[in-house]
C-alpha positions in Angstrom: 0.0 0.0 0.0 1.3 3.4 -0.9 1.6 5.8 2.0 -0.3 9.0 2.1 1.3 12.4 1.7 1.4 13.2 5.4 3.2 9.9 6.2 5.6 10.5 3.4 6.4 14.0 4.6 7.0 12.7 8.1 9.3 10.0 6.8 11.2 12.7 4.8 11.7 14.9 7.8 13.1 11.9 9.7 15.3 11.0 6.7 16.6 14.6 6.7 17.5 14.2 10.4 19.5 11.1 9.5 17.1 8.2 10.3 18.2 5.5 7.9 15.2 3.3 8.5 12.8 6.1 7.8 14.8 6.9 4.6 14.5 3.2 3.5 10.8 3.2 4.0 10.5 6.5 2.3 12.4 5.3 -0.8 10.3 2.1 -0.9 7.0 4.0 -0.8 8.2 6.6 -3.2 9.2 3.8 -5.6 5.7 2.4 -5.5 4.2 5.8 -6.1 6.6 6.6 -8.9 5.8 3.3 -10.6 2.2 4.3 -10.8 3.1 7.8 -11.9 5.4 6.6 -14.8 3.1 3.8 -15.8 0.7 6.3 -17.2 3.4 8.3 -19.0 6.1 5.9 -20.3 6.8 2.7 -22.0 7.1 -0.3 -19.6 10.8 -0.8 -20.5 11.6 2.7 -19.3 9.8 2.8 -16.0 12.5 1.2 -13.8 15.2 3.6 -15.2 12.9 6.6 -14.6 12.2 5.5 -11.0 15.9 5.1 -10.3 16.8 8.5 -11.9 14.0 10.2 -9.9 15.1 8.5 -6.6 18.7 9.7 -7.3 17.4 13.2 -7.8 15.3 12.9 -4.6 18.5 11.8 -2.8 20.5 14.8 -4.2 17.7 17.2 -3.2 17.0 15.7 0.2 18.1 18.9 2.0 15.9 21.1 -0.2 12.7 19.6 0.9 10.6 22.0 3.0 8.7 20.1 5.7 6.0 22.8 5.7 5.0 21.8 2.1 3.4 18.6 0.8 5.8 15.8 -0.2 4.1 14.1 -3.1 3.9 17.3 -5.3 7.6 17.8 -4.6 8.4 14.3 -5.8 6.0 14.7 -8.7 7.8 17.8 -9.9 11.2 16.0 -9.7 9.6 13.0 -11.5 8.2 15.2 -14.2 11.7 16.7 -14.9 13.2 13.2 -15.2 10.4 12.2 -17.5 10.9 15.2 -19.7 14.7 14.5 -19.8 13.9 10.9 -20.8 11.6 12.1 -23.6 14.3 14.4 -24.9 16.8 11.5 -25.0 14.3 9.3 -26.8 13.4 12.0 -29.4 17.0 12.9 -30.0 17.8 9.2 -30.6 14.9 9.0 -33.0 16.1 12.1 -34.9 19.6 10.6 -35.3 18.1 7.3 -36.5 15.9 9.1 -39.0 18.8 11.3 -40.2 20.9 8.1 -40.8 18.1 6.6 -42.9 17.6 9.6 -45.1 20.2 9.7 -47.7 20.2 12.0 -50.7 21.0 9.9 -53.7 22.4 12.5 -55.9 23.5 16.1 -56.1 20.4 16.8 -58.2 18.1 15.6 -55.4 20.0 17.8 -53.0 19.7 20.9 -55.2 16.0 20.1 -55.8 15.4 19.8 -52.1 17.2 23.1 -51.4 15.1 24.9 -54.1 11.9 23.5 -52.5 13.0 24.6 -49.1 13.9 28.1 -50.3 10.4 28.4 -51.9 8.8 27.3 -48.6 11.0 29.8 -46.7 9.8 32.5 -49.1 6.3 32.0 -47.7 7.5 32.7 -44.1 8.4 36.0 -42.5 12.2 36.5 -42.7 12.8 36.1 -39.0 11.0 32.8 -38.9 12.8 31.4 -42.0 16.2 32.6 -40.7 15.7 31.1 -37.2 14.6 27.7 -38.7 17.5 27.7 -41.1 20.1 28.4 -38.4 18.8 26.1 -35.8 17.1 23.2 -37.6 19.1 23.1 -40.8 22.6 24.4 -40.0 22.5 22.9 -36.4 23.3 26.1 -34.5 22.1 26.3 -30.9 19.3 28.7 -30.0 21.8 31.0 -28.3 24.1 31.1 -31.3 21.1 31.8 -33.6 20.0 34.6 -31.2 23.4 36.2 -31.3 23.6 35.9 -35.1 20.1 37.4 -35.7 20.4 40.0 -32.9 17.2 38.6 -31.3 16.5 37.1 -27.9 16.5 33.4 -27.3 12.8 33.3 -26.5 12.1 35.1 -29.8 14.2 32.6 -31.8 12.2 29.7 -30.2 8.9 31.5 -30.9 10.0 32.1 -34.5 11.0 28.5 -35.0 7.7 27.2 -33.4 5.5 29.5 -35.5 7.5 29.0 -38.7 7.4 25.2 -38.4 3.7 25.3 -37.6 3.0 27.5 -40.7 5.2 25.3 -42.9 3.3 22.2 -41.7 0.0 23.9 -42.5 1.2 24.9 -46.0 2.5 21.4 -46.8 -0.7 19.8 -45.5 -2.8 22.2 -47.5 -0.8 21.4 -50.7 -1.3 17.7 -50.3 
C-alpha cells in the first residue's frame, strides 16, 4: 500500500534528520508511487530507469525539501523533470536514426530539395525562416542563432515554433 502524503512528509523529515530506517521506507514507498506515476506516461521498459533517476534526484535534493510543504507534489515535480529528460533523449535518438536513414541519392536531389526549401522559406516571415535555417538546418544552438540574428533566445524559439507550424500547414494544404 502506498503511504499518504502526510506519512511520506514525516518520513522525509526523519530522513533529513539522518534516520536510515525512515529513509529506506520513504524510498520504498516513493518507488511504489513513482511506478504508478510513470506507468501512465512511459513505455514499460523505461519505468525502472525513470524511477531510479528520480530517486537519485530525490537523494540529491534531500536537504531542499521544505517540511511545511506537501511531499508528493515535490516528488511529482522531480519525476516530471526526469520524464521530460527521458523524452528528450528518446526523441534525439529517433532524430539521429531518421537522419541516418535519409540519404540523398544525388546532387540533383540535394539541389531540388534546397530549391523547394527556399520556396517554402519564401512564404514565411524572414525572422522565422532565418531562425529555422540556423537552428534546424545548420545545427546552431538557439543561443548562437539569437546572437547571429540579434534577437532574444525566446524570440528565436517562438519564430521556430510559429514557422514550423506554418510550414506544416502549408504542406498539409498542398497535399
